[in-house]
N, C-alpha and C positions, 0 to 999 in steps of 0.2 A: 790364343785358344780360349782363355778365360772369357774374353769379351764375346767370342762366338757362342760359347755355351750360354752366357747371360742373355744374348739376343734370342737364342732358340727357346730358352725358358720363358722369356717375356712373351714371345709370340704364342707359345702353347697356352700360357695363362690367359692371355687376351682372347685367344680363340675359344677357350672354355667359357670365359665370362660372356663373350658375345653370344655363344651358343645357348648358354643358360638364359640370357636375356631374351633371345628369340623364342625360346620355349615358353617363357612366362608370358610374353606379350602376344604370342600366337599371331604375329604379323610379320611374315617373311619379307625381307628387304631385297630389292633387285640386286643381282650380282654386278659388281663393278669390274670391268675388264682390266686386268693388270697390265701396266705399261711394260713394254719389252726392255730388257737390260741392254745397255750400250757398252760395247767392249772395245771400241776403237775411238781414238781422238777425233777422227774425221766425222764419224757418225754423230758424236756429241756436238761438234762445232757446226754441223750442217742443219741442226734444228732451227726452226723459226723462233723468234722471241716468245711467242705464245706457247709453243711446244716446250721450250726450255723452262718456262716458268711453271710447268706442270710437274717438275721434279722427277724426270725419268731416272730410274736407277742406272748408275754408271759403275763399271768395274774395269779399270785400265791397268795395263802393265806398260809403263813408259819411262823414258830416261829424262832426267832433269837437264834442261838446256840453259836455264837462267834462274838464279836464286839471289834475291836481294833482301837481307834482313834489316836494312837500315831505314828505308823510306817510311815504314810504319812498323815499329817493333812489335805491335800487337798482331799485325797481319802481314807476314812476309810476302814478297812478290815471288811467285813460282810459275814458270813456264815449263811444260813437258812436251815431249814428242814421241810418237811411235812410228811405225812404218806408214801409217795412213795420213798423218799430219800432226799438227801441234795445237795446243789449247792452254788457256790460263787456268790455274788451279787456285781456288780460295780455300785456305786451310782453316779448320775449326779451332786450332790451337797452335801455339808456337812449338816446333819440334825441339825435343831436349838436346839433340845434337844437330846443329845447322846442316842443311843439305848442301851438296856441292854439285857443280855441273858434272854429269857423268854418273850420278847415283841412279840406279835402277829401282823404281818405286812400284809398289802395288797399291792402287788407290781404290777405295770404295766410297761412294757418295751418291749425289744426285746432281742433275743438271740445274743450271740457273740462268736467268735471262742476261745478266751482266749489264754493263753500261752501254756497250756497243754490240757485242756479239756474245753468243752463249759461252758459259764457263762451267767448270766442274766445282761443286761444293763438296770437298772431301771431308768425310767424317772419320775415316780410318786410313792411315798411311803407314806402309811398312816398307823399309829399305831391304831390298833383296840382295844388293851387291853393287858392282860397278859395271858400266856398259859404255862402249864408245858412242860419241855423239854421231848424229846422222852424217854419213860420209859423202852423199851425193845430193846436196840441196839444190833446188832449182835456181838458176840465175835469173833475177828479176830486174826490171827497170823501174824508174820512179813512176811512170805512167801506170804500170801494173799494180804498184803498191797503192796508188790512189783509188783503184777500183774497189779495194776492200777484199778482193778474192784471195789475197795472200795473208789475211789476218791470222796471227798466231803461228804461222808456219815457220819452220827453220829454213831460211833462204840465204842466198849469196848475192852480193852486189859488188860492182867494180867501179872505182872512181878515184878522184884525187882529193887528198885531205887539204881542205882550205884553212881550217882553224882548229886549235885544240883549246878547249875551255875547261878549267878546273873549278869545281864547286863542291867544297866539303869532301865527302868520300867518293865523289863521282868524277868521271872524265867524259866529256862530250866532244865527239869528233864531227866537224862539219864536212860532209862528203859531197863533192860535185860529181854526180853521175852523168851519163851521157845526155840525159834528158831532164835533169833537174837536181836540186840540192836536197839532202836529207841529213838528219842528225843521228848518230849512233852513240849510245851511252853504255857505260860499263862501270863497275865498282873499281876504284883505283887500286892498283897493285903497288906495293912498296918497292922502290928501286927500279921501276920500269920507266924508260925514257919515252914519253909521249910527244914532247915538243919536236923531236927529230922526225916525226911523221909528216910535218907540214910540207906540202908540195910533193909528197910521195904518192905514186899510183899504187893503190892497194886493192886487195881482194878480201872482203870481210864476210863472215858468216854469223848469223844471229836470228833471233825471233823478231818477226815484224809485228809491231804494236801500233794500235790506232790512236790518233788524236780525234776527239769528238766533243760536241757541245752538250748542254744540259738536256737537249731533246734526243740525244743518241745519234745525231747525224755526224758523219765523218768530216773532219776539217783538215786532216793531214795524217802523216804517219812517221814513225821513227823506228830505229832498230835497237835491240838490246842484245849485247854479246857478253858472254860470261867472263872472258879473260883475253889477254894479249895474244894467246896462242891461236885465237880464231881470226887473226888479222895477218895476212900475208902481203909483204911488200913486193910488188912486181917491178916497180921502177923507183929506186931510192931518190930522196930529195937531194938537191945539190948541197954539198957540205958547206959551201960559203956562197950564199945566194947573192950577196952584194958584188961578187965577182962575175956575175952573169953579164953577157954583152948588153950594152945600153941600147934600148929601143926608143925611137922617137915617138912622141905623143901622136904625131900625125899618122903613124903606121898601125895604131891599135885597132883591132877588129876589122882590118882591111882584108880583102880576099888574098889568100896565099895557097898554093897547092899543098903545102905541108903545114897544116895548122898546129898550134902549140898544145893542143889537147888539154886545155884547162889548167896549164901550169903558170907559175908566176913569171912576170916580166920585170925588167929593171929599167927604170927611167930616171932622168936627171933634169932638174929645173930649178928655177928661182921661186922661193916661197912668196906667194901673194896673199894668202890667208891661212891662219892656223887656229882651228877650234880644237884644243887638246882633247883627246879621247873620243873625237867625233869626226872631224873633217880636216883634210889638208889639201890646199889648192896651190898649184905651181904653174909657172909659165915657162914653156920650152919654145924659145923663139917666138913665133907668132901664134902658137897653139897653147891653149890652157887645158888643165885637167884637174879634177877634184877627186880625191881618193878617200874612201871610208877607212878609218883607223881607230883602234882602241889604245894606241900609244899616247902617252901624255907628256912626253919629253917636250919642253917648251921650245918654240922656234919663233923667229922674228922675220917680218917681211924683208926680203933682200938676201936672206941666207940661201946658199946653194945647198941642195939636199938631194941625196940618192933615195929613191923610193922603190920598194919591191912590193908587188901585190898581184892579185888575180884580176885580169881584165874582164869586165862584164858590161852588158848593155845598160847605159844610164838612162835618165829621163829623156835625153835628146842626143847626147854624144857619149862616147865610151867613158868609163870610169874604172877605178880599181877598188876592190874590196879586200878586207883582211890585210890592209897594207901596213908595212913597217918602214921606218926611214932612219937615215943617218945623215948628220950634217957633213957637208963636203967643202965648206969654205964660205966666202961671203962675196956677193956681187952688189952692184948698185940696184936698189929696189926698182921694180918695174913701174913705169909711168902709166897711169890710167888712160884709157882711150876715151875721148869725149864722143858720146853717141846721143842720139835722140831715142825716144821711146819706140818710134817706128823702126829705126835701124836695129835696136836691140831685139825687136821681135822677129827680125829676119833669121836669127839663129847663128849669124856669122861670128858672134862674140861670146858664145857659150863657154863658161868656165874661165873667161878672161877678166882682167881688172878694168873696169869701166867707170866713167862718171857721167851723170846725167841729171837734169833738173826736172822738177815736178811740183805741183801744187798740193799741199797737205789736205787730204780728205778726212783723215781720222786714224783710228786704230782698229785692228781686227781683234775684238774682245774674245773671240773663241779660240784664238791661237794660244799655244802654251809657251810663247817666248815673246820678248819685247819686240815691237814692230811699229812701223808707221805705214800708212797706205797713201800713195801718191797718185796723182792724175796728170797725164801729159799726152797731148796729141790724141785725145780720145782713147788713150790706153790707161788702164789702172794696174798698178803694180805695187808690191810691198817691198820694204827694206827691213831686214830682220837681224837681230842679234841672238846668239845662242843663250838659252835659258840657264845653262850650267855656268856661264861666265859670271853671273851675279851682277852684271852691268845693266843699267836701265837708261832708256832714252828720255830726254826732257819732255815736258808737256808743252808743245808749241801750239800756238793758236791756229785753228783751222783756217785755211786760205793762205797760209804762209808759203812762200816759194822757197824750196829747199834744194840744195845740191848734195847728192849722195855719191860716195865713192865706195865701190865694193865689187864682188864677184858676180857676174851675170850668170844666173842659174836658170836654164830653159826647161820648159815642160813641153814635150811633144804630144801630138795627137793626130787623129785622122782629119781629112778635109771636111768641108761642110756637109758633104753627102754621107759621111760616116765611113767611107772606104779610103784606104791609103791611096794617094795619087801617084800612080806609076811606080810604086815601091818606095817613094820618098816619104820620110816622116815630116809632117807639117808642124811648125812651131805653133803652140797654142797660147802660151803665156810665159812670163818670166818674173823673176824676183831678184833682188839685190841682197847678197850676203855681206853683212857689215863686219868689219874687224873690231871696231870700237865706236862709242858714241861720237868721237871726233870725226868720223867719216860722214857726219851729217852737219851741214852748215846752212844757216838761215841767210838767204840772199835778200829777201824782201818780206817785210811783215805786211799783213793784210791791212788795207785801209778800213778804218772803222766806219766811215760814212759811205755805206753801200745803200742801194735801193731798198734792200730789206730793212736795214737800220732806219732809213728815212721814213718809210711807211710805219715802222714800229714806233718811231718818235712821235709822228703826227697822231697816230692812234693813241699813244700814251697821253699826249697833251689833251686830246679830246676827252679821253676817259677821265683825266684829272679834273677837267672843267666840269664835266657832268657830276663827278663825285663831290666837288666843292658846292655846286648848286644844290645837290641833293642833301648834302650835310647841313647847309644853311636852313633848308626847309625843315629838316629833321630837328635841328637845334631849336628852331622857333616853336615847333610843336612840343618839343620836350620841355622848354621853359614854361610854356602855358600849363603843361601837365604837372610839372613840379610845383608851380605856384598853387594850383588847386590842391595838390597833395599836402603842401605845407600848411595851407589853411585848415584842411581837415585834421591834420596832425595836431595843430595848435588847439583846435576845439576838443579833440579827443584827449589831449594832454590835460586841459583844464578839467574835463569831466573825470579823467582818471585820477588827477590829484585830489579831487573831492572824495572820490571813492577810497583812495588810499588813506586819507585822513580819517574817514569813517571806519575803515578796517582797523587802523591803528588804535583808535579809541576802543573799538570792540575787543581787540586783542589784549590791550592793557587791562580791560575789565575782566576778561577771562583769566589772564595771568594772576590778577589779584585774587580772584575766587579760587583758582587752583592752589595758590600759595596758602590761603586760609585752610583749604581742605587738607593740604599736606601737613600744616602745623597741627590741625586737629588730629590727623592720623598719628603724628608723632606723640602727641599728648596721650592718645589712646594706647599706643605702644608702651609708653612709660607707665601708664596706669596698669596695663596688663603685666608689665614686668614687676611692678610693685605688688600686684595681686598674686602673681606666681611666687614671688620671694617671701611674701608674708602670709597671705590667705591660704595658699596651697601647702606651704611648709607646716603650718600649725596642725591641720588634720593629720598630715603624715607623721609629725612628731607624736601626736596622740596615739595613732595606730601603732607606731613603733614602740612607744613607751609601754602601752598596755600589753603589747605582745610580750615584751621582756618581763613585765610583772607576772603575767600568767605563767611564763616559762619558769621564772625564779620561784614563785610561790607554789604553784600547783604542778610543776613539771614532774616531780618524782611520782605523783599519784596519777598522772595522766597516761592514757594509753600511748603506745609508741607512734601510732598513726597520727594522733592529735598533736604530739610534739613535732612531727614532721611538718604538719600543716602550719603550726606556729612558726617554724623555722622558715618555711617558704614565704609566709607573710612578711617576716622580718627582712629576708633577702630582697623581696620585691620592693619594700619601702626604701631600703638602701639604694637599689638601682634607680627607683623613681627620683630619689634625691639627686643622684648623679645626673640624670637626664634633665632635671629642672635647672641644675647649675650650668649644664652645657647650653641649654636654651637661653639662659640669661646672658651667658658670655656671647652667644651669637647675636642677641638683641643689642647688647652694648657695642659689639664690634660694628654693627650696621650704622650706629649713630656716631661712633667715634671718628673724629677727623684725624688725618695723617699729620704727624709731626716729623717731617723729613729732616735728616741731617746726614752728613757724609760719615759713614760708620765703617770701622774695620769689623769684618765678620768673625775673625778668629777669636777675639775675646768673648763674643756672644756665644759661639759654639763651645768654648772652654767652660763658660759658666753653666751652660745647659748640661754638659757632660758631668760637671761636679754635682749638679742637682740630681742626676740619675745614678750616682754611685751606689745609693742604697739598693737599687734594683740589681746591681751587679754582684752583690754579696753571694758568695758560694758559686759563682760562675766564672768561666774562663772567657773573658771578653777582650778582644784586640781592637783598639781604636786607631784608625788611620786617618788623621786629620792633616790635610795638606794646607799649603799656604793659600788662603782665600783672598780675593780682591776686596777693596773698599767700595761700597755702594751707597747711593743716595736712597735711604730708606728710613722707616720708623723703627728705631732699635727695639722698642718694647714689643711691637707686633712681630718683628723679625725673630726675637727670642721665642715668641710663641710658635712660630713656624718650625724652628729647629727643635723645640721641645716636643712637638707632635711627631715630626719625622724621625728624630732619634729615638723617642720613646717607642714608636711603632717598630723601628729596627731592632731594638732590644727585645721587645715583647715577642715578635714573630720569629726571632732566632733563638728562642729559649730552648728548643729541643736539640740544638747543635752542641757537640762536645766542645767546640770552640767557636764562639760567636765573633764574627768579623764585621765591623761597622766602618764604612769608609765615607769621608766627606772630601770632595775635591771640586775642581772647577774646569770648565772647558773654555779656553780663550781663543778668539779668532780676530785677526786684524779688521778693525772697522765694524765689528759686530758686537752685540751685547754679550756679557759673560753669562755662562750657564753654570749654575751650581747644582751638584747632584749628591744624593745620599744613597748609598748602596749597602745592602746586607746580604748575608748568606742564609736567610731564613726559609720559611716554607713557601714563599712566593704566592702567586695566584694565577688563574687562567685569564689570558688577555682578552678572551671573547667577552668578559664582563667588565672590561676597562672603562666603558662609557658610564657605568654606574658608580665608579670608584669614588668620585668626589661629591656624591649626593648625601643629603642628611639622613642619618640612621641606616646607611648602607653598609652591610657587613658581609664578608665572604667566608667567615668562620663562625661557628656557634660559640655561645658564651661559655660553654663547658670547656671548649678548646682554648680560647683566648678571651680574656675579659675586655670590656670596652663598651662605649655608648654609640659608636658609629657617627660621631660628630667631629672628631679630630681632623680628618682629612677635609671635610667640608669647611671647617674653620680655616685651615691652611689655604684652601682654594679661594675663600673670600678675601684673605689678607693679600695674597699675591695678585688677585684681580683688582683689589683696591689700589695697589701700587701701579696698575696698568700693565702687569706682566702676564705670564702664562706658566702653567705647570702641567706636566704629563709624566707618565710612568711606563715602565716596561718590566716584565717579570715572566717567570716560567715556573710552573708548579715544582716545588721541592728544589729549586735552584736560585732562590732569593729574588729580591725586587730592587729596582732602582727608580728613585723619584728625582726628576729634573725640574728646575724652575729658573726663570729669568724675569727680571723686573722691567723688561721692555719686550715688545713683540719681536719674535724671531722665528726662524724655521726650527722644527723639532729635530733634535739629534737622536739618532738610533744607533746603539752600539752593538746590537745583536740582530740577526736576520729575522727573528720571530717578533721583534718589537712592534707593537701597534700603539700609536700615541693617542692620548686623550687630551685634547687641547683645553686649557682652562677657560678660554673665552667662548667655547661652544655652548 
């Protein structure tokens, strides 16, 4: 009821909106004729594909005749029937309570084209109660089913059960009707005996469903019945089928006034070939027979066996299908009959054990089983092994004469005019079914010296002679060409040697001049350093001294603003002195050569920590110094590295209640050790990391943290001088970590936000 009210409300709102839109646009649309509602299953099923695709409204009251929730849990299979006929229903959702055969449904939906025939796409399904299944379904034949006229209908068939196949939750019955075979499927019921139906004559009711291809063309049909109750046994199967009277092979499918009506027969014979799970051939006196079987019980040639199965028309002579067997003793194996290819083609030895000879032509590469193709008396035939056996035939040379022993399997066909001759089936071809690779014996290997090989040999000899003559001619020309090339190369080498000597002399002269220029530049740098350390310091000392004299002598009488200016001058002079000292250190570091030694890093770090103790006065500082490796480095420069890194860690963690400074190493097998210094200070924004190791680069103001902006640049120069690399990672207000290695290596990142700045960039 709620859904109906919602649908009425939605229709009213949409009508109002569409009416308002029409009023605004003032453009009346042509009225579309409403499609008539279909209330019978037959009416919905009788639509053409084009009509069904137009989504005719459908409102049915029908009974469920088949429901399968397993084949596709998202879209259960549902067939329904009413008095007019039956149709397939596509549900929009899985019902909360699974339907059962006999449920009376009220369905509302639209028509759909379906894969083969029209269907109903149900949007609303309501269970009204229970109803009996259709009681008087039409009796149909296999030929009627293949017309498609009975598609979807609840029908009745009569036939003999030839086989029962179990597949997961399903049971498939192979039914032999009066005019053909059809499969009937149902969902397996627990505790129901289906095997006892084999060879029983039954009457079965169910929905006729189509088999069709991707183009929607029918390729066959099958039946769907909801439960065992829809199957009525009219003639029960024999309780002990192997006690049936033994029938001779020669009497199968012969005319008799009282035919067997598709029931099984019992034959006995000697095993001549056994392909487990596929084929069993026996010899009954002078007659042979091959039976199709799914049984895999092993048998050996010569065993006496009882076989029961359904006689059907084979490729040329009668055969059995759905056969089962039991061993009944042992006899002497049947001896093969020696025949020629022409005699085999007469058809007198179909299904018998024969032996014949032929010349190997090759193999049929398109076949899905091991085989050889032979030729004899203008006849071409194949000898095959079953692919399931896992056996393979050796690769014999073409032209070999082989003797094969196996079952002669004929293929019948019409005469040359295409019409059966007087009712007789005319043999068309044959093949030999092998029991094992030992059934093929090489009688004669092909002679190598054949006319084809002789012509090929003469042709090859002539070709080789021409090749040798051509090669001699080519070699002579090549020798002359190489002689000319060598002469030119010698001349060019002499000329090139002269040019190289000239270039070497010019290069040595340029190197000497460049060396002089570098030495002059170094002298100028030393002079600049001296000038900075002496000439610049003297004026700074004068400025600082006079500023202090003015402050001491006239400070009390000076205005407050003047005192502030003098204090600014004094602070600037002090900062300028620090910058000059840093520049001098940078200049000295550039000229200073490395004095490498194998050093333990922990003593260097401990000494630097001791030097920094005055800065820890009045602060809670935790030092976490791990065991560090010994490295080949300059100990003095390495002390300067740790002094700058640890000093920065102390400085930028000054605002923390407890400063934590950690020194540790990352070791990896076969790779350089990575040393890192981590603090819990103010950190910095990683988007500025590329400027971190530049001279005079600062991320904080002097009022926040003192410094010159030269310390990290100095560390960068020292690590680079050792041939290593340094990088950092940080996050504002979450501290910073500086990594360095004295050899090139990949950068280690310990946080997702780390962005490395490589020292050699």
